[in-house]
Each structure stands twice: as structure tokens, then as C-alpha cells.
N, C-alpha and C positions, 0 to 999 in steps of 0.2 A: 394141212390147214384147209378150211373151207373158204370158198369165195363168199362175198356178202350175200349173194342170192341163195347159195346153198345153205348158209347159216340161217337165214330167215325162213327158208323152207323147212329146215329141221325144227326150228322153234315153233313154227305154225303147226306142223304135224304133231309135235309133242303136246302143245297146249290144246289143240282142237280135237285130236284123234287119240291121244294117249299112246302115240307110236314110240315104244321103248327103243327101237333101233335108231330112230331119229335123235332121241335124247343121248344115246350112247355115242353117236357120231359127233354130236355137239360137245359132249364132255371130253372125248378123246382129242378133239381139235384144240381144246383150251387147257388140256392137262398141264402143258408146260408152264402156263401162267400160274397155276397153283403151285407147282414144284418150285418155280423161281421165287414166289412169295414166301413159301415155307423155308427155303434155304436162307432167306435174309435174316431169319430170327434164331436159327440154331444150326450147329454142324453135327449134332448128335443124331446118328442114323435112326435110333429108336424114336426120338422125338419128331424127326422129320416125317416118319411114317404116320404118326398120329396127327400131325399138323396137316399133312396132305389129305388125310381122310376127312378132316373137318372142312378143309378148303373145297374139296369136291362136293361136300354137302351144300356149302355156300353156293357153288356153281349150279347145283340142281335147283336151289331156291331162286336163283337169278333166272334160270330157264322158265320156272313157273310163273314169274311175275313180270318178265320183260314185255314192254309195250311195243308191239310191232309198228304202231303208228308213229313212233318217234324215230327221227333220223339220227340214230346213234349206233355205233358198233356194239355188239354184244359184249366184247371184251372190256370195253370202257365201262359199261353198266355193271358187268359182273365183278369188276375189280373191288368194289366196296363190299359185296357179299363175301367174296373170297377172303379179303383182309379181316372182316368181322369174324368169320368162322375160325380162321387161324388164330387171331388174337384171343378169342374166347378160349380156345384149346390151350394156348400158351399160358394163359392165366391159371388154368386148372393144373397144368403140368408144373409150372414154376412156383406157384404160390401155395403155401401151407394152408392159408385161409383165403377163401374166395373174396376177391375185390372186384369192383366194376372194371370192365375192359378198358374204358376210356381212362380211368385212373392209372391202370397199369401202363398203357401206352404213353400217357403224359409223363409218368415217372421215368420210363425208359428214355423218352425223348428230351428230358430236361425241361419240361414245360410247367412244372409245379414249383411253388415257392419252397424254400428250404424246409419250412415247418411241415407243409403238406407232404413233401417228399419223404420226410422222416416218418410220418404217420403211415404212409403207404408201405415203406420199407418194413416197419414193425409188423404191419398186418400180413405182409407177404411171408414173413419168417415166423409167424405165429405168436407175436407178442401182444397184439391187440386185434380184436375183431371189428372191422369197420361196420359190420351189420348191426352192431349195438348202437351206432350213432344214428339218431333220428328215427329209431325204431317206432313203428306205429302199433299201439296196443289196441286190443279189441278183437272180437271174432265175428265173422259173418255167418248168419244162419240161412238155411235153405229148407224149403218145404220137403216133406217126405216124398219118396219116389212112388209113382203109380205101379201097379202090378206089371204092366207092359214094360215100363222102364227098368224094373227090377230084373225081369227075365233077360232083356237086352244087355243089361250091365253084366249079369252073370256069364252070359255067352261071350261077351267081349273079354272079360277077365280070364275066362278059360283059354281063349285063343292067345291072349297075351302071355299067359303062363307057359303055354306050349312053345311060343316063339322064344321066350326067355330061356327055357330049358334047352332048346335046340342051339341057341346062340352060345350059351355057356359051354356046351359040349365042344364047341369049336375053338375055345380059348385054351391057352396053355394052362397047366395045372395050377401054377401059382396065382395067375389072374383070376381063374374061376374060384379057387379056394378063398381068396381074399374077399371077393364079392359075396360069396355064400355066407362066410362067417360074419361079415360086418353088416350085411343088408338082408339076407334071406333066412338065416337060421332063426328059430324061435325058442328061447331068446337069442338075440345076436351076441357075438363076442364083442368085447371092448377092444379099443386100439392098444391098450397097454398089454393085454393078453397076447395079441398077435405079435406085438413088438418083441415080447419075451420069447415067444415060440420061434420067431424067425431070427432072433439075435440081432435086431436092428433097433434104431430109435423110433419113437412114436411118430415124429415128423416124416421119417422115411416110409412108414406104413401108410400115412396119408397120401404121400406122393404115389406110392404103388397103387393105392386104391383109385386115385384119379386116373392114372394111366389105364388101369384095368377097365374102369367104367367107360373111358373113351373107346377102347377096343370093343367092348360089349355093344356100345351104341352103334358102332360101324356095322357089326354083324347083324344087329336088329334091323337096321335100315335096309341092308342087303336082303334080308328075309321078308321084307314087306311091311315092317312095323311103321305106322304112321309117324312122321317126324314131329307132328304136333304133340304127340304123347311123350316125346323125349325132351321137350323144352323145360 
């Protein structure tokens, strides 16, 4: 564990100088906070691994935005970021259909009315999509890119493809195959085809896809992929 002075020095060195060793010291000293939070939500070792990965990303975001002028411990400030990251990952793991993190937490904590809790339950198990409620119609238009912007975009896309290919190679065969077949192949396979090939239900394929995407996201961030591109 770091002292208050060491903690603030590490944050300062990371924010002002981009010192990765300082960030690593900070993350290591607060890793137990992430593990403790993840263990509150599941006892499944596979799920804990995914939740911890997202919690550590939340810890990194807290290190990026922590205000050294405020008289507050980093662990206190980082708690919200860690919980938010873990809760978002938990929704993707547990829910067949994506629902807002706050809705998921309120449903788990018994803070919804009986009617709202039932709607959330149906969404989580694939009965109704909450995204259809209050959906905003219409599309935004944007001006055409300049030649310079086009070249920069192509260069960025080439590097992103390289990073994705490298990250996929580090996943186990099943995770990589599911991502490729559902998201990268042209044309992509449908969920029903994968469910038939793997001999499992459609909902199970969606759960496996979410888990695989979480693991891919972790590998991409480790490789230097900008977090903004993954939101």
C-alpha cells in the first residue's frame, strides 16, 4: 500500500509526465479494492476475471481524472469509477439484452417498483428490449471529409485493424471464432447458425459473445488501443 504522499506523487507523475511505472504502482496498490468489489457480485471465477478487468480500467480512468487539489483519498474517489466499470461489465455478462447499468443495479437492490422490476427482468432475459422504449428517430448528417482527414482516417483504421488482429490472436479459439463470425466476417453469421453449430441456445451464444468482447477489450487496451474508441 502507498502512503498518501506516495499516492499523490504517483498520480502527479502519471498525469503530468505520463510515467507508466507510476501508474502501475498506483494500480497495484489499489488492486485489492477492485477484487473486493468484483467478489461482491459473483463467485464465478470466469466472471470475476472479467469484472476485475473492467474494474481496473475504471481505476485507470480515476487516475486520469483525479484532482490533486482536492483533499480526498484516491481510493474514495476511485470507488465510483471501479463500481461503474464492474457494474457495466456485469450487465453485459448477466443480461441477454443490454439495459442501463442503473436499472440493473436498482433491480438487484430492490429499488424498483414491481412493474419496473418485471420490465427489467424481461429485458435481461430477452423478452423485451428496453432500447425500443423512447427511441429517438432521425439521423445526423456530417460534411464530407477533407483529403487530409481521409488519409488520417485510413491510417488510423489500418493501425486499429492491426491491433484487433493481434488481440484476437491472444484469445482462446472459441472467443476469437465467435467474434469473427458474428462481427468481422463479410457477411457475418447469424446467432441462430452459431447456436446450431455449437449445440447451445441462442441466448447462450449472446452471453458467450459478450464475454468474448470483454476479453478482447482488455487485450486491446493492454496493446495501447485508446479507451475512447472502445466506449
